[in-house]
C-alpha positions as a Python dict, from the first residue, in 0.01 Angstrom:
ca = {
    (1, 'M'): (0, 0, 0),
    (2, 'N'): (-43, 31, -377),
    (3, 'M'): (237, -126, -572),
    (4, 'V'): (313, 11, -918),
    (5, 'V'): (390, -270, -1160),
    (6, 'E'): (646, -182, -1427),
    (7, 'Y'): (620, -379, -1746),
    (8, 'P'): (967, -457, -1880),
    (9, 'N'): (1080, -271, -2189),
    (10, 'L'): (1219, -572, -2374),
    (11, 'S'): (1318, -362, -2678),
    (12, 'L'): (1621, -246, -2476),
    (13, 'L'): (1726, -607, -2423),
    (14, 'I'): (1680, -745, -2775),
    (15, 'P'): (2058, -774, -2851),
    (16, 'E'): (2119, -974, -2531),
    (17, 'I'): (1810, -1187, -2592),
    (18, 'V'): (1923, -1269, -2946),
    (19, 'V'): (2274, -1368, -2828),
    (20, 'L'): (2130, -1579, -2544),
    (21, 'L'): (1885, -1752, -2780),
    (22, 'T'): (2173, -1822, -3016),
    (23, 'G'): (2366, -1987, -2734),
    (24, 'F'): (2069, -2194, -2619),
    (25, 'A'): (1985, -2294, -2978),
    (26, 'L'): (2342, -2419, -3027),
    (27, 'F'): (2327, -2602, -2694),
    (28, 'T'): (1991, -2766, -2775),
    (29, 'L'): (2094, -2868, -3126),
    (30, 'D'): (2413, -3018, -2987),
    (31, 'L'): (2207, -3226, -2743),
    (32, 'I'): (1958, -3342, -3007),
    (33, 'Y'): (2201, -3396, -3295),
    (34, 'R'): (2516, -3544, -3148),
    (35, 'R'): (2697, -3485, -3476),
    (36, 'L'): (2591, -3126, -3541),
    (37, 'S'): (2801, -2991, -3828),
    (38, 'H'): (3063, -2735, -3730),
    (39, 'W'): (2968, -2528, -4032),
    (40, 'V'): (2605, -2519, -3917),
    (41, 'A'): (2719, -2413, -3570),
    (42, 'L'): (2947, -2146, -3720),
    (43, 'W'): (2680, -2000, -3948),
    (44, 'L'): (2411, -2013, -3681),
    (45, 'S'): (2644, -1823, -3446),
    (46, 'L'): (2729, -1564, -3711),
    (47, 'V'): (2363, -1509, -3806),
    (48, 'G'): (2265, -1461, -3440),
    (49, 'Y'): (2549, -1218, -3373),
    (50, 'L'): (2482, -1029, -3697),
    (51, 'I'): (2114, -976, -3603),
    (52, 'A'): (2217, -845, -3259),
    (53, 'F'): (2488, -625, -3415),
    (54, 'L'): (2256, -471, -3676),
    (55, 'Y'): (1980, -411, -3420),
    (56, 'L'): (2227, -226, -3197),
    (57, 'L'): (2367, -29, -3490),
    (58, 'F'): (2025, 93, -3604),
    (59, 'N'): (1919, 173, -3247),
    (60, 'I'): (2248, 321, -3125),
    (61, 'S'): (2070, 624, -2975),
    (62, 'A'): (1827, 415, -2764),
    (63, 'T'): (1852, 486, -2391),
    (64, 'G'): (1660, 389, -2080),
    (65, 'S'): (1637, 131, -1805),
    (66, 'T'): (1405, -160, -1740),
    (67, 'F'): (1329, -436, -1488),
    (68, 'Y'): (1313, -173, -1211),
    (69, 'G'): (1659, -39, -1297),
    (70, 'L'): (1830, -379, -1311),
    (71, 'Y'): (1930, -315, -1670),
    (72, 'V'): (2053, 10, -1825),
    (73, 'R'): (2087, 102, -2191),
    (74, 'D'): (2304, 410, -2248),
    (75, 'P'): (2567, 522, -2506),
    (76, 'M'): (2846, 339, -2322),
    (77, 'S'): (2667, 3, -2313),
    (78, 'S'): (2566, 35, -2681),
    (79, 'L'): (2922, 121, -2790),
    (80, 'F'): (3086, -157, -2588),
    (81, 'Q'): (2831, -415, -2701),
    (82, 'L'): (2878, -320, -3067),
    (83, 'V'): (3254, -368, -3035),
    (84, 'M'): (3214, -693, -2839),
    (85, 'I'): (2977, -851, -3092),
    (86, 'G'): (3191, -736, -3385),
    (87, 'L'): (3507, -884, -3233),
    (88, 'T'): (3328, -1210, -3153),
    (89, 'M'): (3227, -1247, -3516),
    (90, 'M'): (3589, -1183, -3621),
    (91, 'V'): (3736, -1435, -3375),
    (92, 'L'): (3502, -1718, -3477),
    (93, 'P'): (3660, -1811, -3816),
    (94, 'F'): (4011, -1802, -3665),
    (95, 'A'): (3903, -2015, -3370),
    (96, 'Q'): (3741, -2276, -3593),
    (97, 'Q'): (4052, -2312, -3811),
    (98, 'Y'): (4289, -2310, -3513),
    (99, 'L'): (4098, -2566, -3304),
    (100, 'K'): (4046, -2786, -3610),
    (101, 'H'): (4421, -2780, -3675),
    (102, 'R'): (4491, -2874, -3310),
    (103, 'G'): (4234, -3158, -3319),
    (104, 'S'): (4030, -2985, -3045),
    (105, 'L'): (3729, -2845, -3230),
    (106, 'Y'): (3442, -2925, -2995),
    (107, 'R'): (3085, -2810, -3056),
    (108, 'E'): (3075, -2684, -2694),
    (109, 'F'): (3304, -2401, -2802),
    (110, 'Y'): (3027, -2227, -2999),
    (111, 'Y'): (2775, -2200, -2718),
    (112, 'F'): (3029, -2121, -2449),
    (113, 'L'): (3144, -1833, -2671),
    (114, 'A'): (2782, -1714, -2698),
    (115, 'F'): (2730, -1735, -2320),
    (116, 'A'): (3057, -1547, -2258),
    (117, 'L'): (2940, -1273, -2496),
    (118, 'A'): (2595, -1253, -2332),
    (119, 'G'): (2756, -1229, -1986),
    (120, 'G'): (2989, -954, -2109),
    (121, 'M'): (2694, -762, -2257),
    (122, 'F'): (2513, -771, -1922),
    (123, 'L'): (2832, -669, -1737),
    (124, 'V'): (2853, -345, -1935),
    (125, 'S'): (2483, -265, -1884),
    (126, 'S'): (2402, -280, -1515),
    (127, 'Y'): (2459, -117, -1176),
    (128, 'N'): (2288, -399, -989),
    (129, 'L'): (2516, -616, -774),
    (130, 'V'): (2322, -939, -839),
    (131, 'V'): (2319, -884, -1216),
    (132, 'L'): (2691, -805, -1207),
    (133, 'Y'): (2759, -1122, -1008),
    (134, 'V'): (2563, -1349, -1243),
    (135, 'A'): (2715, -1185, -1552),
    (136, 'L'): (3066, -1212, -1405),
    (137, 'E'): (3011, -1583, -1345),
    (138, 'A'): (2876, -1636, -1698),
    (139, 'V'): (3187, -1479, -1853),
    (140, 'S'): (3430, -1645, -1612),
    (141, 'I'): (3295, -2001, -1638),
    (142, 'S'): (3291, -1978, -2019),
    (143, 'F'): (3651, -1856, -2016),
    (144, 'Y'): (3762, -2147, -1790),
    (145, 'V'): (3611, -2401, -2029),
    (146, 'M'): (3746, -2237, -2345),
    (147, 'T'): (4096, -2207, -2192),
    (148, 'A'): (4105, -2584, -2131),
    (149, 'L'): (3988, -2681, -2482),
    (150, 'L'): (4322, -2797, -2625),
    (151, 'K'): (4324, -3177, -2617),
    (152, 'G'): (4629, -3331, -2448),
    (153, 'D'): (4797, -2994, -2394),
    (154, 'F'): (4942, -2954, -2044),
    (155, 'L'): (4976, -2573, -2068),
    (156, 'S'): (4609, -2541, -2161),
    (157, 'K'): (4497, -2745, -1861),
    (158, 'E'): (4739, -2568, -1629),
    (159, 'G'): (4622, -2228, -1755),
    (160, 'A'): (4256, -2322, -1708),
    (161, 'F'): (4321, -2452, -1355),
    (162, 'K'): (4509, -2137, -1255),
    (163, 'Y'): (4242, -1917, -1413),
    (164, 'L'): (3976, -2112, -1222),
    (165, 'V'): (4156, -2055, -890),
    (166, 'L'): (4205, -1687, -974),
    (167, 'G'): (3843, -1656, -1082),
    (168, 'G'): (3721, -1819, -761),
    (169, 'L'): (3922, -1570, -555),
    (170, 'S'): (3793, -1283, -767),
    (171, 'I'): (3429, -1389, -730),
    (172, 'A'): (3469, -1443, -354),
    (173, 'L'): (3618, -1097, -301),
    (174, 'A'): (3356, -929, -520),
    (175, 'S'): (3077, -1116, -335),
    (176, 'Y'): (3205, -1010, 6),
    (177, 'G'): (3234, -655, -126),
    (178, 'A'): (2874, -666, -250),
    (179, 'A'): (2757, -792, 91),
    (180, 'F'): (2929, -502, 273),
    (181, 'L'): (2785, -251, 25),
    (182, 'Y'): (2434, -389, 80),
    (183, 'L'): (2480, -368, 456),
    (184, 'Y'): (2586, -4, 423),
    (185, 'G'): (2327, 126, 176),
    (186, 'G'): (2043, -127, 210),
    (187, 'S'): (2020, -159, -167),
    (188, 'L'): (2164, -376, -444),
    (189, 'D'): (2187, -81, -682),
    (190, 'L'): (2535, 73, -676),
    (191, 'R'): (2393, 418, -758),
    (192, 'E'): (2168, 409, -452),
    (193, 'V'): (2442, 267, -228),
    (194, 'L'): (2687, 541, -328),
    (195, 'A'): (2419, 811, -296),
    (196, 'F'): (2345, 702, 61),
    (197, 'H'): (2514, 918, 325),
    (198, 'H'): (2607, 802, 672),
    (199, 'K'): (2871, 922, 915),
    (200, 'D'): (3021, 577, 954),
    (201, 'T'): (3161, 480, 612),
    (202, 'R'): (3364, 177, 720),
    (203, 'L'): (3126, -71, 555),
    (204, 'L'): (3123, 137, 236),
    (205, 'V'): (3504, 150, 224),
    (206, 'A'): (3539, -223, 294),
    (207, 'G'): (3278, -306, 31),
    (208, 'L'): (3433, -88, -238),
    (209, 'V'): (3785, -215, -168),
    (210, 'L'): (3680, -581, -189),
    (211, 'L'): (3465, -524, -499),
    (212, 'L'): (3745, -341, -680),
    (213, 'M'): (3999, -607, -576),
    (214, 'G'): (3773, -870, -736),
    (215, 'F'): (3768, -682, -1065),
    (216, 'A'): (4140, -595, -1039),
    (217, 'I'): (4216, -970, -1054),
    (218, 'K'): (4008, -1001, -1369),
    (219, 'I'): (4180, -712, -1549),
    (220, 'G'): (4528, -822, -1441),
    (221, 'A'): (4620, -517, -1233),
    (222, 'V'): (4941, -556, -1027),
    (223, 'P'): (4964, -697, -758),
    (224, 'F'): (4653, -903, -847),
    (225, 'H'): (4788, -1022, -1184),
    (226, 'F'): (4945, -1352, -1070),
    (227, 'W'): (4869, -1652, -1298),
    (228, 'L'): (4678, -1439, -1552),
    (229, 'P'): (4970, -1458, -1801),
    (230, 'D'): (4969, -1839, -1757),
    (231, 'A'): (4598, -1847, -1847),
    (232, 'Y'): (4658, -1628, -2153),
    (233, 'H'): (4958, -1842, -2254),
    (234, 'G'): (4786, -2177, -2210),
    (235, 'A'): (4455, -2092, -2379),
    (236, 'P'): (4403, -2157, -2752),
    (237, 'T'): (4537, -1837, -2910),
    (238, 'P'): (4205, -1716, -3063),
    (239, 'V'): (4053, -1761, -2716),
    (240, 'T'): (4340, -1554, -2573),
    (241, 'A'): (4256, -1287, -2832),
    (242, 'Y'): (3896, -1297, -2713),
    (243, 'M'): (3988, -1278, -2345),
    (244, 'A'): (4231, -990, -2400),
    (245, 'S'): (3981, -781, -2601),
    (246, 'V'): (3616, -864, -2523),
    (247, 'G'): (3709, -981, -2172),
    (248, 'K'): (3897, -659, -2098),
    (249, 'L'): (3600, -447, -2213),
    (250, 'A'): (3360, -652, -2000),
    (251, 'F'): (3571, -655, -1682),
    (252, 'F'): (3667, -285, -1700),
    (253, 'A'): (3309, -165, -1765),
    (254, 'P'): (3173, -193, -1405),
    (255, 'V'): (3484, -13, -1272),
    (256, 'V'): (3435, 263, -1529),
    (257, 'R'): (3065, 292, -1440),
    (258, 'I'): (3123, 347, -1068),
    (259, 'M'): (3429, 571, -1123),
    (260, 'P'): (3233, 905, -1117),
    (261, 'L'): (3021, 787, -822),
    (262, 'V'): (3313, 676, -605),
    (263, 'Q'): (3506, 994, -673),
    (264, 'E'): (3226, 1199, -514),
    (265, 'H'): (3303, 1030, -181),
    (266, 'F'): (3675, 954, -190),
    (267, 'A'): (3832, 1169, -461),
    (268, 'N'): (4180, 1192, -306),
    (269, 'T'): (4194, 830, -190),
    (270, 'W'): (4073, 713, -531),
    (271, 'V'): (4335, 917, -717),
    (272, 'I'): (4625, 800, -500),
    (273, 'T'): (4525, 432, -484),
    (274, 'V'): (4445, 389, -853),
    (275, 'S'): (4755, 590, -953),
    (276, 'I'): (4985, 361, -754),
    (277, 'I'): (4824, 46, -897),
    (278, 'S'): (4843, 183, -1253),
    (279, 'V'): (5212, 275, -1216),
    (280, 'L'): (5301, -69, -1079),
    (281, 'T'): (5102, -238, -1356),
    (282, 'M'): (5262, -35, -1636),
    (283, 'L'): (5618, -95, -1512),
    (284, 'Y'): (5576, -462, -1421),
    (285, 'G'): (5395, -557, -1744),
    (286, 'N'): (5652, -391, -1968),
    (287, 'L'): (5962, -502, -1776),
    (288, 'V'): (5855, -867, -1773),
    (289, 'A'): (5745, -853, -2138),
    (290, 'L'): (6093, -724, -2225),
    (291, 'V'): (6265, -1045, -2113),
    (292, 'Q'): (6020, -1294, -2268),
    (293, 'R'): (6134, -1530, -2545),
    (294, 'D'): (5784, -1662, -2612),
    (295, 'V'): (5596, -1398, -2814),
    (296, 'K'): (5250, -1507, -2697),
    (297, 'R'): (5363, -1466, -2338),
    (298, 'M'): (5518, -1133, -2431),
    (299, 'L'): (5183, -1007, -2567),
    (300, 'A'): (5014, -1139, -2249),
    (301, 'Y'): (5238, -920, -2034),
    (302, 'S'): (5185, -635, -2282),
    (303, 'S'): (4812, -676, -2216),
    (304, 'I'): (4878, -637, -1843),
    (305, 'A'): (5083, -323, -1912),
    (306, 'H'): (4793, -180, -2114),
    (307, 'S'): (4562, -239, -1817),
    (308, 'G'): (4800, -3, -1634),
    (309, 'Y'): (4768, 266, -1904),
    (310, 'I'): (4389, 239, -1887),
    (311, 'M'): (4392, 260, -1506),
    (312, 'A'): (4603, 577, -1527),
    (313, 'G'): (4304, 737, -1701),
    (314, 'I'): (4065, 595, -1440),
    (315, 'A'): (4271, 768, -1169),
    (316, 'V'): (4183, 1109, -1314),
    (317, 'A'): (3879, 1245, -1130),
    (318, 'Q'): (3746, 1439, -1428),
    (319, 'V'): (3533, 1371, -1731),
    (320, 'I'): (3839, 1399, -1958),
    (321, 'G'): (3986, 1099, -1776),
    (322, 'L'): (3674, 894, -1842),
    (323, 'K'): (3676, 989, -2211),
    (324, 'A'): (4040, 883, -2238),
    (325, 'V'): (3963, 551, -2066),
    (326, 'L'): (3672, 468, -2296),
    (327, 'Y'): (3878, 559, -2604),
    (328, 'F'): (4176, 351, -2489),
    (329, 'L'): (3960, 52, -2397),
    (330, 'V'): (3805, 34, -2744),
    (331, 'A'): (4143, 103, -2907),
    (332, 'Y'): (4313, -177, -2713),
    (333, 'A'): (4030, -419, -2795),
    (334, 'F'): (4111, -380, -3166),
    (335, 'M'): (4490, -385, -3119),
    (336, 'G'): (4488, -678, -2877),
    (337, 'V'): (4263, -901, -3083),
    (338, 'A'): (4463, -832, -3400),
    (339, 'G'): (4797, -914, -3234),
    (340, 'F'): (4686, -1249, -3094),
    (341, 'L'): (4503, -1346, -3416),
    (342, 'V'): (4827, -1302, -3613),
    (343, 'L'): (4991, -1544, -3369),
    (344, 'A'): (4697, -1784, -3416),
    (345, 'V'): (4769, -1796, -3790),
    (346, 'L'): (5143, -1852, -3739),
    (347, 'E'): (5085, -2129, -3483),
    (348, 'R'): (4907, -2338, -3745),
    (349, 'S'): (5245, -2411, -3904),
    (350, 'Q'): (5387, -2748, -3796),
    (351, 'E'): (5736, -2606, -3738),
    (352, 'W'): (5622, -2301, -3542),
    (353, 'R'): (5691, -2286, -3166),
    (354, 'G'): (5627, -1915, -3111),
    (355, 'Y'): (5975, -1814, -2995),
    (356, 'L'): (6115, -1471, -3070),
    (357, 'E'): (6393, -1588, -3305),
    (358, 'E'): (6141, -1768, -3526),
    (359, 'F'): (6006, -1432, -3638),
    (360, 'S'): (6331, -1369, -3829),
    (361, 'G'): (6247, -1300, -4191),
    (362, 'V'): (5873, -1365, -4165),
    (363, 'R'): (5829, -1102, -4435),
    (364, 'F'): (5992, -1341, -4685),
    (365, 'H'): (5721, -1602, -4627),
    (366, 'M'): (5416, -1379, -4578),
    (367, 'P'): (5498, -1011, -4642),
    (368, 'W'): (5143, -883, -4597),
    (369, 'L'): (5106, -1070, -4262),
    (370, 'A'): (5436, -925, -4140),
    (371, 'F'): (5322, -578, -4247),
    (372, 'A'): (4987, -617, -4069),
    (373, 'F'): (5161, -739, -3752),
    (374, 'M'): (5404, -447, -3771),
    (375, 'L'): (5112, -200, -3781),
    (376, 'V'): (4955, -366, -3477),
    (377, 'L'): (5285, -363, -3284),
    (378, 'L'): (5338, 5, -3368),
    (379, 'A'): (4984, 75, -3247),
    (380, 'L'): (5050, -112, -2922),
    (381, 'L'): (5370, 91, -2882),
    (382, 'G'): (5178, 414, -2945),
    (383, 'V'): (5339, 540, -3266),
    (384, 'P'): (5139, 801, -3468),
    (385, 'P'): (4912, 792, -3660),
    (386, 'T'): (4776, 473, -3502),
    (387, 'V'): (4484, 442, -3259),
    (388, 'G'): (4728, 341, -2982),
    (389, 'F'): (4902, 679, -3010),
    (390, 'V'): (4572, 867, -2972),
    (391, 'G'): (4473, 650, -2674),
    (392, 'K'): (4802, 712, -2490),
    (393, 'A'): (4799, 1082, -2582),
    (394, 'L'): (4448, 1120, -2436),
    (395, 'V'): (4548, 946, -2112),
    (396, 'F'): (4860, 1168, -2090),
    (397, 'L'): (4645, 1479, -2149),
    (398, 'S'): (4397, 1375, -1879),
    (399, 'L'): (4685, 1318, -1633),
    (400, 'S'): (4802, 1675, -1697),
    (401, 'Y'): (4451, 1805, -1607),
    (402, 'E'): (4478, 1636, -1267),
    (403, 'K'): (4846, 1741, -1241),
    (404, 'L'): (4949, 1379, -1193),
    (405, 'W'): (5289, 1448, -1345),
    (406, 'W'): (5460, 1159, -1167),
    (407, 'V'): (5215, 912, -1322),
    (408, 'A'): (5264, 1075, -1663),
    (409, 'F'): (5642, 1046, -1620),
    (410, 'V'): (5618, 675, -1533),
    (411, 'M'): (5389, 627, -1833),
    (412, 'I'): (5660, 773, -2060),
    (413, 'V'): (5925, 551, -1899),
    (414, 'A'): (5703, 242, -1934),
    (415, 'T'): (5636, 321, -2299),
    (416, 'G'): (6012, 362, -2349),
    (417, 'I'): (6070, 16, -2201),
    (418, 'S'): (5806, -134, -2432),
    (419, 'T'): (5995, 8, -2729),
    (420, 'G'): (6259, -259, -2667),
    (421, 'Y'): (6038, -561, -2729),
    (422, 'Y'): (5802, -418, -2992),
    (423, 'L'): (6081, -282, -3214),
    (424, 'R'): (6293, -595, -3162),
    (425, 'L'): (6011, -804, -3304),
    (426, 'I'): (5963, -571, -3602),
    (427, 'A'): (6339, -567, -3669),
    (428, 'L'): (6348, -948, -3666),
    (429, 'M'): (6064, -974, -3917),
    (430, 'F'): (6198, -715, -4161),
    (431, 'M'): (6576, -694, -4113),
    (432, 'K'): (6682, -1056, -4058),
    (433, 'E'): (6708, -1353, -4290),
    (434, 'P'): (6477, -1650, -4224),
    (435, 'V'): (6632, -1911, -3992),
    (436, 'K'): (6426, -2195, -4140),
    (437, 'G'): (6166, -2258, -4405),
    (438, 'V'): (5816, -2228, -4266),
    (439, 'E'): (5489, -2277, -4452),
    (440, 'F'): (5187, -2074, -4348),
    (441, 'R'): (4829, -2137, -4447),
    (442, 'I'): (4550, -1886, -4412),
    (443, 'T'): (4196, -1875, -4544),
    (444, 'P'): (4075, -1579, -4755),
    (445, 'V'): (3828, -1482, -4480),
    (446, 'E'): (4106, -1467, -4220),
    (447, 'K'): (4319, -1266, -4460),
    (448, 'V'): (4044, -1009, -4516),
    (449, 'L'): (3975, -981, -4142),
    (450, 'L'): (4342, -927, -4052),
    (451, 'V'): (4379, -662, -4322),
    (452, 'F'): (4060, -496, -4200),
    (453, 'L'): (4184, -490, -3838),
    (454, 'S'): (4527, -354, -3929),
    (455, 'V'): (4368, -82, -4147),
    (456, 'L'): (4126, -3, -3864),
    (457, 'V'): (4402, 58, -3607),
    (458, 'V'): (4558, 310, -3844),
    (459, 'L'): (4232, 467, -3963),
    (460, 'L'): (4095, 524, -3612),
    (461, 'G'): (4426, 690, -3523),
    (462, 'A'): (4445, 906, -3837),
    (463, 'V'): (4080, 1014, -3798),
    (464, 'P'): (4025, 997, -3420),
    (465, 'I'): (3713, 1216, -3430),
    (466, 'F'): (3500, 918, -3534),
    (467, 'L'): (3568, 714, -3219),
    (468, 'W'): (3590, 1029, -3007),
    (469, 'S'): (3237, 1131, -3110),
    (470, 'L'): (3114, 794, -2978),
    (471, 'V'): (3300, 789, -2644),
    (472, 'S'): (3251, 1156, -2559),
    (473, 'P'): (2872, 1149, -2490),
    (474, 'S'): (2912, 821, -2300),
    (475, 'A'): (3156, 979, -2054),
    (476, 'E'): (2954, 1299, -2015),
    (477, 'I'): (2634, 1106, -1932),
    (478, 'L'): (2814, 890, -1675),
    (479, 'F'): (2951, 1198, -1498),
    (480, 'K'): (2613, 1374, -1494),
    (481, 'R'): (2453, 1103, -1281),
}
């Protein structure tokens, strides 16, 4: 038998290779020079990410697969990777200042961040079960370590422990699911497994259910959300921002990729199951967020609620649903990271504890920060002309195509509930007098980045065609397969 040898097209993998080399360079330098300067580590990270970002930007139209189909480059992977690298570069300066202030700035942080990014980039670029497993582990293990970074902080250690237990359960379920899928289709490629037809589909159903349950734990979908808010709450706040934005993109991507393929087999079952999970997630996330006094915990439950909005789009068995999902995922990545980074700045004040009443009169101390936070909260609520409004409107429109009116109704109710906690926070910042004198410190770089993010959430909502023109071809290509 003649075997055709395929030489790998490494040009498709250059962004991942650059990020991985950056991580290994940081790791090696840390081993050789025990006192590697944090500024060197920061700049080395930024240079590596910038090279990967620019390469992706100038080769945004590159498509193809390599390593016998193990790795896929398409518009969706390019878009997600661009956003992930950009957000990582934004989080870095905040994380360095925050961890330095908390006396927990370890050099390990830089290379674990790089490995988490590399794992996320592979997660959005493959259909292969082994690649997905390894990438999932790379992201998860990095998140466990970064969650536990705060020295002497019980909540940080508790959050990391709970996230570790959750992650172990998630990996176990996904692994069992992968095993059943291999037994059914005789392949590790999800496209080949789902294209295989056999009368007995019990192994396929069991495999898909277990695989999706594994990812549902990662994205915080109810009833698999338990302990995820504790992990978000306990982690250093810039790490929480990273987990809620880059992590959400990475963990949702495999579900989005198999969405058109699964619907070919189980359209009705898919619609009903995902609709029920999305409704539960929207209601639970918003109702629990409404009664929170701790604002970081409130935003953590808000993140869970947004997973519900995104899943409502995934329930729609049409290309319009996939377009809405991709748009909302990118939109939430910007909104989520901006919200948590504002909290990261506030938490650097000695007197700040993060409770709701402490936001009274923040505009008197830092008016521009209060204004930026207000824009982000309005975007999370879905007020026009922000990117959050366009994301929710697209999901609502896609639900009408599928005639899922009951899901659309619950989505309106859930958004109405969220009005209570978002507007309460804005009212406290702008309509109340300060309860105590608080001093905030922020670097010029952080200031510029927060202004940029808050402008971005408005600009992408006022001119939605820019983001729409990027997500639209991604969804159409996925549905054509």
